[in-house]
C-alpha positions, 0 to 999 in steps of 0.5 A, a space after each residue: 500500500 502506498 503512503 497516504 496523502 494525510 501523512 504528508 498533510 500532517 508533516 506540512 502542518 508541523 513544519 513548512 520545510 519538513 526535510 529542511 530542503 532550504 537549510 541542509 547542505 545535503 539537500 542543497 548539494 543534491 539539488 545542484 547535482 540534480 540540475 547539473 545532471 540534466 543532459 540539456 541546457 534547456 527543455 521545452 516542457 518539464 513535468 515535476 512529480 512530487 514538488 514538495 515546497 518548490 525548492 528544486 522547482 525553482 531551479 528547473 524553472 530556469 531551464 524550461 519554457 513551461 514547468 508543471 509541478 504537482 504534489 499531493 499535499 495541499 500545504 506543499 502546493 501552497 508553499 510551492 506556489 509562493 516559492 514560484 510566484 515570480 515564475 510566469 512559466 510555472 504551474 503548480 497543481 495538487 495531484 495524487 499520482 499516478 491517478 491524477 496524471 496531467 495530459 500532454 507530452 513532456 520533454 523531461 519528467 522529474 521524479 525526486 524522492 517520490 517513488 518509494 511512497 508508492 507500492 510496486 503496483 502503483 509505481 509500475 502504473 506511474 512508470 507506464 504513464 511516464 513513458 506514455 507522456 514522454 516526448 519523442 526525444 524525452 528524458 526522465 530524471 529520478 533521484 531517491 534516498 537509498 536507506 530504507 524508510 519506515 512505512 515505505 514498501 520500496 527502497 530507493 534502489 528498488 525504485 531505480 531498479 524498477 524504473 530502469 527495467 520498465 522505462 525501456 530507455 537508455 541510461 544517460 547518467 548515473 550518480 551513486 552515493 551511500 545516501 542517494 542514487 540519481 539517474 537520467 534516462 532518455 529516448 536518444 542514447 547520444 551523450 552530451 559530448 557526442 551531441 556537441 561534436 567532441 566524440 
């Protein structure tokens, strides 16, 4: 069973930044690595799944024409809207995934710290929706905490194993530490250096 929306609502009632995204060096560094791992400098459209209070979203907004962010928790959506109110290219929605999936096609879909809050069946359904919503040259970025989380059916490593098996895309980047795993997949396997004629 996946983690309930009420769990996240309660977290945000207690603290507007429950994971200290703004203050912790761990989170700041991981965010910088996430943005640096994107193979493209700019994307036409990005869909960010589980945006929390919008800290990563603020960086993604600088790399796209159109950013659609979503989160299941109403307070997280409010906070993200406040964080991003200076960005005319951003829309923040309250959505419980994978059920409330956005229509349209996206050049990049971002799953950051989300997959283990779903059970294996829901995660597989979400992966199917990711593939169906990915543009012709689309890419997927995922980043997850690796240690087991109490109350979650999957670890970050299990989430990424399932993503790699089910996406059917080429892995373009992989960053692995004791704490987290970060990967990027794409429909086009060509590296950044190859695209720029360096190889």
